[in-house]
C-alpha positions as CSV (number, residue, x, y, z in Angstrom):
1,S,4.9,-57.6,24.4
2,K,6.4,-58.8,27.7
3,R,9.9,-58.0,26.4
4,E,9.0,-54.4,25.7
5,L,7.3,-54.1,29.0
6,R,10.4,-55.4,30.8
7,M,12.7,-53.0,28.9
8,R,10.4,-50.1,29.8
9,K,10.7,-51.0,33.4
10,L,14.5,-51.1,33.1
11,D,14.4,-47.5,31.8
12,S,14.2,-45.2,34.8
13,T,12.8,-42.3,32.7
14,K,9.5,-44.3,32.3
15,V,9.1,-45.0,35.9
16,R,7.8,-42.4,38.3
17,P,10.6,-41.9,40.9
18,L,10.1,-41.3,44.5
19,K,10.7,-37.8,45.9
20,Y,14.0,-38.7,47.5
21,E,15.3,-40.2,44.2
22,Q,14.3,-37.6,41.6
23,L,16.1,-37.8,38.3
24,L,16.6,-34.1,38.0
25,H,18.4,-32.9,41.1
26,I,17.3,-29.3,40.9
27,E,17.5,-28.6,44.6
28,D,21.2,-29.5,44.6
29,H,22.3,-26.7,42.2
30,D,22.0,-22.9,42.0
31,F,20.2,-22.3,38.7
32,A,20.5,-18.5,39.1
33,L,23.9,-19.0,37.5
34,R,24.4,-19.9,33.9
35,P,25.9,-23.2,33.0
36,G,29.7,-23.1,33.2
37,F,29.7,-19.9,35.1
38,G,33.1,-18.2,35.1
39,G,34.3,-20.2,32.1
40,S,33.9,-19.9,28.4
41,P,30.6,-18.5,27.0
42,I,27.8,-21.1,26.8
43,P,26.7,-21.7,23.2
44,V,22.9,-21.5,22.6
45,G,21.6,-22.7,19.3
46,I,18.4,-21.2,17.8
47,D,16.0,-22.4,15.2
48,V,12.7,-20.8,14.2
49,Q,9.7,-22.0,12.3
50,V,7.5,-19.1,11.1
51,E,3.8,-20.1,11.4
52,S,2.3,-17.0,9.9
53,I,2.7,-13.3,9.2
54,D,-0.5,-11.9,10.6
55,S,-0.4,-8.3,9.4
56,I,1.7,-5.5,7.9
57,S,0.9,-1.9,8.9
58,E,2.2,0.9,6.8
59,V,0.8,3.6,9.2
60,D,2.5,2.1,12.3
61,M,5.5,0.7,10.3
62,D,5.4,-2.6,12.0
63,F,4.5,-6.3,11.3
64,T,3.0,-9.1,13.4
65,M,4.4,-12.6,13.2
66,T,3.6,-15.9,15.0
67,L,6.5,-18.3,15.3
68,Y,7.9,-21.3,17.1
69,L,11.2,-20.3,18.8
70,R,13.5,-23.2,19.9
71,H,16.6,-23.0,22.0
72,Y,19.3,-25.6,22.3
73,W,22.0,-25.7,25.0
74,K,23.8,-28.1,27.4
75,D,23.5,-27.9,31.1
76,E,25.3,-30.7,32.9
77,R,23.4,-29.9,36.1
78,L,20.3,-31.4,34.5
79,S,22.0,-34.7,33.3
80,F,20.5,-37.9,34.6
81,H,21.0,-41.7,34.3
82,S,19.0,-43.6,31.7
83,N,19.6,-47.1,30.4
84,R,18.2,-46.4,27.0
85,N,19.2,-42.7,26.7
86,K,15.6,-41.6,26.7
87,S,14.7,-37.9,27.1
88,M,12.2,-36.4,29.5
89,T,9.6,-33.8,28.4
90,F,8.1,-31.1,30.7
91,D,5.7,-28.2,30.3
92,G,6.1,-24.6,31.4
93,R,5.9,-25.3,35.1
94,L,9.6,-26.3,35.3
95,I,10.9,-23.3,33.5
96,K,10.9,-21.1,36.6
97,R,13.1,-23.5,38.5
98,I,16.0,-23.9,36.1
99,W,18.2,-21.6,34.0
100,V,17.0,-20.7,30.5
101,P,18.4,-18.2,28.0
102,D,17.0,-14.7,28.2
103,V,16.4,-14.1,24.5
104,F,14.3,-11.1,23.6
105,F,13.1,-9.4,20.4
106,V,14.9,-6.2,19.5
107,H,12.6,-3.4,18.3
108,S,9.6,-5.3,19.6
109,K,6.4,-3.4,20.4
110,R,4.3,-6.2,21.7
111,S,4.8,-9.9,22.2
112,F,3.2,-12.7,24.2
113,I,3.4,-16.5,24.7
114,H,0.2,-18.3,23.7
115,D,-1.6,-19.7,26.7
116,T,-4.6,-21.6,25.4
117,T,-5.3,-24.0,26.9
118,V,-2.1,-23.8,28.8
119,E,1.1,-22.0,28.1
120,N,2.6,-23.2,24.8
121,I,6.0,-24.0,26.3
122,M,7.9,-27.3,26.0
123,L,11.1,-28.3,27.8
124,R,12.9,-31.5,26.8
125,V,15.9,-32.8,28.7
126,Y,18.3,-35.5,27.5
127,P,20.4,-37.7,29.8
128,D,23.7,-36.0,28.9
129,G,22.3,-32.6,29.9
130,N,21.3,-31.3,26.4
131,V,18.1,-29.2,26.6
132,L,15.5,-28.3,24.0
133,F,13.3,-25.3,25.0
134,S,10.5,-24.4,22.7
135,L,8.0,-21.5,22.7
136,R,5.1,-20.4,20.5
137,I,5.2,-16.6,20.4
138,T,3.3,-13.8,18.6
139,V,5.4,-10.7,18.3
140,S,4.9,-7.2,16.8
141,A,8.1,-5.5,15.8
142,M,9.1,-2.4,13.9
143,C,9.9,-2.5,10.2
144,F,11.7,0.6,8.9
145,M,9.8,1.0,5.6
146,D,10.7,3.2,2.6
147,F,7.6,4.5,0.7
148,S,9.4,6.4,-2.0
149,R,8.2,3.8,-4.5
150,F,4.8,3.1,-3.0
151,P,2.7,1.3,-4.2
152,L,5.3,-0.3,-6.5
153,D,7.7,-0.9,-3.6
154,T,9.4,-3.9,-2.0
155,Q,9.9,-3.8,1.8
156,N,12.7,-5.5,3.6
157,C,11.9,-6.3,7.2
158,S,13.7,-8.3,9.9
159,L,13.0,-9.8,13.3
160,E,16.1,-9.6,15.6
161,L,16.9,-11.8,18.5
162,E,19.4,-11.1,21.2
163,S,20.2,-12.0,24.8
164,Y,19.2,-9.2,27.2
165,A,21.6,-9.8,30.1
166,Y,24.5,-11.9,28.8
167,N,27.0,-10.4,26.4
168,E,29.3,-12.4,24.2
169,D,31.6,-13.2,27.1
170,D,28.8,-15.2,28.8
171,L,26.5,-16.4,26.0
172,M,27.0,-17.1,22.3
173,L,23.9,-17.1,20.2
174,Y,24.1,-18.9,16.8
175,W,21.8,-20.5,14.2
176,K,21.6,-24.2,15.1
177,H,21.5,-25.5,11.5
178,G,22.9,-22.6,9.6
179,N,20.7,-21.3,6.8
180,K,18.3,-24.3,7.4
181,S,17.5,-23.1,10.9
182,L,14.7,-20.9,9.5
183,S,11.7,-22.7,8.1
184,T,8.3,-21.4,7.1
185,D,4.8,-22.7,6.5
186,E,4.1,-23.2,2.8
187,H,0.6,-21.6,3.1
188,I,1.8,-18.2,4.4
189,S,0.0,-15.5,2.4
190,L,-0.8,-11.8,2.8
191,S,-3.5,-9.7,1.2
192,Q,-1.2,-6.9,0.0
193,F,2.2,-8.6,-0.4
194,F,4.1,-11.4,-2.0
195,I,6.6,-13.0,0.3
196,E,9.7,-13.1,-1.9
197,E,12.4,-14.4,0.5
198,F,13.1,-15.7,4.0
199,S,16.7,-15.8,5.2
200,A,18.7,-16.1,8.4
201,S,21.8,-14.1,9.3
202,S,23.8,-13.1,12.4
203,G,25.9,-10.2,13.6
204,L,27.0,-8.3,16.7
205,A,25.4,-5.3,18.5
206,F,27.4,-2.9,20.7
207,Y,26.1,-1.0,23.7
208,S,28.4,1.5,25.2
209,S,27.6,0.6,28.8
210,T,27.4,-3.2,28.6
211,G,29.5,-4.3,25.6
212,W,29.0,-6.6,22.6
213,Y,26.1,-9.0,22.1
214,N,25.4,-11.7,19.6
215,R,22.3,-10.9,17.4
216,L,20.4,-13.1,15.1
217,F,18.3,-11.8,12.2
218,I,15.1,-13.3,10.5
219,N,15.0,-11.4,7.2
220,F,12.2,-11.4,4.7
221,A,11.3,-9.4,1.6
222,L,7.7,-8.3,0.8
223,R,6.7,-7.2,-2.6
224,R,3.4,-5.3,-2.8
225,H,0.4,-6.4,-4.9
226,I,-0.2,-3.6,-7.5
227,F,-3.6,-4.7,-8.8
228,F,-5.6,-3.3,-5.9
229,F,-4.0,0.2,-6.3
230,V,-4.5,0.1,-10.1
231,L,-8.2,-0.3,-9.5
232,Q,-8.5,2.2,-6.6
233,S,-6.1,4.9,-7.6
234,Y,-4.4,4.7,-11.0
235,F,-7.4,3.7,-13.2
236,P,-9.8,6.3,-11.8
237,A,-7.1,9.0,-12.2
238,M,-6.6,7.9,-15.9
239,L,-10.4,8.1,-16.5
240,M,-10.6,11.6,-15.0
241,V,-7.7,12.9,-17.2
242,M,-9.4,11.4,-20.3
243,L,-12.7,12.8,-19.3
244,S,-11.2,16.3,-19.0
245,W,-10.2,16.0,-22.7
246,V,-13.9,15.8,-23.7
247,S,-14.1,19.6,-23.3
248,F,-11.8,20.0,-26.3
249,W,-14.6,18.6,-28.5
250,I,-17.3,20.8,-27.0
251,D,-18.1,24.1,-28.7
252,R,-16.2,26.9,-27.3
253,R,-19.4,29.0,-26.8
254,A,-20.9,26.3,-24.5
255,V,-19.5,28.0,-21.4
256,P,-21.6,26.1,-18.8
257,A,-20.8,22.7,-20.2
258,R,-17.0,23.2,-20.4
259,V,-16.7,24.9,-17.1
260,S,-18.8,22.3,-15.3
261,L,-16.8,19.5,-16.8
262,G,-13.5,21.0,-15.8
263,I,-14.5,21.8,-12.2
264,T,-16.0,18.3,-11.8
265,T,-12.9,16.5,-12.9
266,V,-10.7,18.7,-10.7
267,L,-12.8,18.0,-7.6
268,T,-12.8,14.3,-8.4
269,M,-9.1,14.2,-8.7
270,S,-8.8,16.0,-5.3
271,T,-11.0,13.3,-3.7
272,I,-8.9,10.5,-5.1
273,M,-5.7,12.1,-3.8
274,T,-7.2,12.7,-0.4
275,G,-8.3,9.1,-0.1
276,V,-4.8,7.7,-0.9
277,S,-3.1,10.1,1.5
278,A,-5.5,9.2,4.4
279,S,-4.4,5.5,4.4
280,M,-0.7,6.3,4.4
281,P,1.8,7.6,7.0
282,Q,2.6,11.2,6.9
283,V,6.1,11.0,5.4
284,S,8.2,13.9,4.5
285,Y,9.2,12.7,1.0
286,I,7.3,12.2,-2.2
287,K,5.9,8.7,-3.0
288,A,5.5,7.2,-6.5
289,V,1.7,7.4,-6.3
290,D,2.0,11.1,-5.4
291,V,3.9,11.7,-8.6
292,Y,1.3,10.0,-10.7
293,L,-1.7,11.6,-9.0
294,W,-0.2,15.1,-9.0
295,I,0.8,14.9,-12.7
296,S,-2.7,13.6,-13.5
297,F,-4.2,16.5,-11.5
298,L,-2.0,18.9,-13.4
299,F,-3.4,17.6,-16.7
300,V,-6.9,18.1,-15.5
301,F,-6.1,21.6,-14.2
302,L,-4.5,22.5,-17.5
303,S,-7.6,21.5,-19.4
304,V,-9.5,24.1,-17.4
305,I,-6.8,26.7,-18.0
306,E,-6.9,25.8,-21.7
307,Y,-10.6,26.7,-22.0
308,A,-10.0,29.9,-20.1
309,A,-7.4,30.8,-22.7
310,V,-9.7,29.8,-25.5
311,N,-12.6,31.9,-24.1
312,Y,-10.3,34.9,-23.6
313,L,-8.8,34.8,-27.1
314,T,-12.2,34.3,-28.6
315,T,-13.5,37.5,-26.9
316,V,-10.4,39.5,-28.0
317,E,-10.9,38.2,-31.6
318,E,-14.6,39.2,-31.7
319,R,-13.8,42.7,-30.5
320,K,-11.3,43.1,-33.3
321,Q,-13.8,41.8,-35.8
322,R,-16.5,44.1,-34.5
323,K,-14.3,47.1,-34.8
324,K,-13.2,46.1,-38.3
325,K,-16.8,45.7,-39.5
326,G,-18.1,48.7,-37.6
327,K,-20.9,46.8,-36.0
328,A,-21.6,47.7,-32.4
329,S,-24.3,45.2,-31.7
330,G,-26.6,42.5,-33.3
331,M,-26.2,38.8,-34.0
332,Y,-22.5,39.2,-34.8
333,S,-21.5,41.0,-31.6
334,S,-19.7,39.6,-28.5
335,D,-23.1,39.3,-26.9
336,A,-23.8,36.1,-28.9
337,V,-23.2,33.9,-25.9
338,Q,-25.9,35.7,-23.9
339,A,-28.3,35.5,-26.9
340,M,-27.8,31.7,-27.2
341,A,-28.5,31.3,-23.5
342,F,-31.9,33.0,-24.0
343,D,-33.2,31.7,-27.4
344,G,-31.2,28.5,-27.7
345,C,-29.8,29.5,-31.1
346,F,-26.1,29.6,-32.0
347,H,-24.7,33.0,-33.1
348,D,-21.3,33.4,-34.6
349,T,-19.8,35.7,-37.3
350,D,-18.0,32.9,-39.0
351,V,-21.1,30.9,-39.8
352,D,-23.7,33.6,-40.4
353,T,-24.0,32.9,-44.1
354,D,-24.3,29.1,-43.6
355,L,-26.9,29.4,-40.9
356,S,-29.2,32.1,-42.3
357,T,-32.2,29.9,-42.1
358,F,-31.4,29.0,-38.5
359,S,-30.8,32.7,-37.6
360,D,-34.0,33.8,-39.3
361,S,-36.0,31.3,-37.3
362,C,-34.4,32.6,-34.1
363,E,-35.2,36.2,-35.1
364,E,-38.8,35.2,-35.8
365,N,-38.9,33.5,-32.4
366,E,-37.7,36.7,-30.7
367,T,-40.2,39.0,-32.4
368,R,-43.2,36.7,-32.3
369,P,-45.7,37.9,-29.7
370,R,-46.3,35.7,-26.7
371,S,-49.9,35.3,-27.6
372,A,-49.0,33.1,-30.7
373,S,-50.8,29.8,-31.0
374,V,-49.3,26.6,-29.8
375,S,-49.2,25.1,-33.3
376,N,-47.0,27.9,-34.6
377,V,-44.5,27.5,-31.7
378,D,-44.3,23.8,-32.4
379,T,-43.7,24.4,-36.1
380,T,-40.9,26.8,-35.3
381,Q,-39.2,24.4,-32.8
382,M,-39.3,21.6,-35.4
383,K,-37.7,23.8,-38.0
384,R,-35.1,24.9,-35.5
385,K,-34.3,21.3,-34.6
386,T,-34.0,20.2,-38.2
387,S,-31.7,23.1,-39.0
388,L,-29.6,22.3,-35.9
389,K,-29.2,18.7,-36.8
390,G,-28.1,19.5,-40.3
391,N,-25.5,22.0,-39.3
392,V,-24.3,20.8,-35.9
393,G,-21.2,19.1,-37.3
394,R,-20.3,22.3,-39.2
395,I,-20.9,24.4,-36.1
396,I,-18.5,22.3,-34.0
397,L,-15.8,22.2,-36.6
398,Q,-15.9,25.9,-37.5
399,N,-16.3,27.2,-34.0
400,N,-13.4,25.5,-32.3
401,H,-10.5,27.7,-31.5
402,V,-7.1,26.7,-32.9
403,I,-5.9,26.0,-29.3
404,D,-8.6,23.3,-29.0
405,T,-7.4,21.7,-32.2
406,Y,-3.8,21.5,-30.9
407,S,-4.9,20.4,-27.5
408,R,-6.7,17.3,-28.9
409,I,-3.3,16.1,-30.0
410,V,-0.8,17.5,-27.5
411,F,-2.6,16.5,-24.2
412,P,-3.1,12.8,-25.1
413,S,0.3,12.5,-26.6
414,V,2.1,14.0,-23.6
415,Y,0.0,11.9,-21.1
416,I,0.9,8.7,-23.0
417,V,4.6,9.6,-22.9
418,F,4.3,10.3,-19.2
419,N,2.7,6.9,-18.5
420,F,5.4,5.0,-20.5
421,F,8.1,6.9,-18.6
422,Y,6.4,6.4,-15.2
423,W,5.7,2.7,-15.4
424,G,9.1,2.0,-17.0
425,L,10.9,3.8,-14.2
426,Y,9.1,2.2,-11.2
427,I,8.4,-1.3,-12.4
């Protein structure tokens, strides 16, 4: 309307002034000096809006955050006359000509002001000299992480702001709106972490050569997602431990089967442990995942040692029985394992009476000339299979060492107790 147009004309902030009547008399002042130079420290309020947390790196122990950083202070040298108390807004080209706070990020590794399509800088000046200075910044800063509970850990990180040149005698940093000075985007999310808390705090930092400085803290707590590590580390380790127990149900004479199973599970556990360590920093203390994997590795290793003990005690027992019976060789000697490897028949002194038919067929197979007909060989093999099917359960039960019997109970029980203790301690 005409009235609004007339009122806009009366407001000098909406009219482009001539060069000799500029509203901001920048050339008349020395902006190399802070406002109120020589007097009390100038208060500079800060508020922050966190746009995103871009990444968390355990290897480098740092995080990357994008935020809007806003400064508030008063510089009477920038005051101007306005009939309606309107402010003036500028971009980054004016920043180099006036005084602005020299806030920097403590423990920062990399940082930059976004410059697409132009530098993301905004300066707003009010008639009374109050100034709002806003930046859009991405910063990577250190986070001192403790991995003793990894991957069941919670990390506390902070981004610290401080004036570089002006100590507390010249500049006083403070949160503009107290605890409400820190705001976050509701849609912030991370692949490996829950963001549990954002908070603002303040303190002082002392440097022996320059004095005390005001410091502001942006604190946030990150709790790690556990499901990924359950699938990648814990669950495979559990399966390998349980797979190693299968050897307790395999006949003690089946040396290749039990040894192969034990070595395979040991090597698989070593691969899992190497993969977890490769993605972690080389710390000098033990992590929670290390405890679990090493205990699991110990269970797998002990299953191999268990069979070595079973095999050794079996050999000793057979030697004693051989001496007692006075038999130096034959189907009841300690060479039964080699005999089974050649003819496929099981030989044991404990079951010789029960498997007489099976042993007779094996003896016939050994003494039969190689020129026998194919039909006789097939008949013998069918008899052997029938005999084996009927007695396989008895063979397994009667030819397991007492150590195997106890191991079937002790190993799973101790591993279950360990899991209850582990998850109860770290969760």
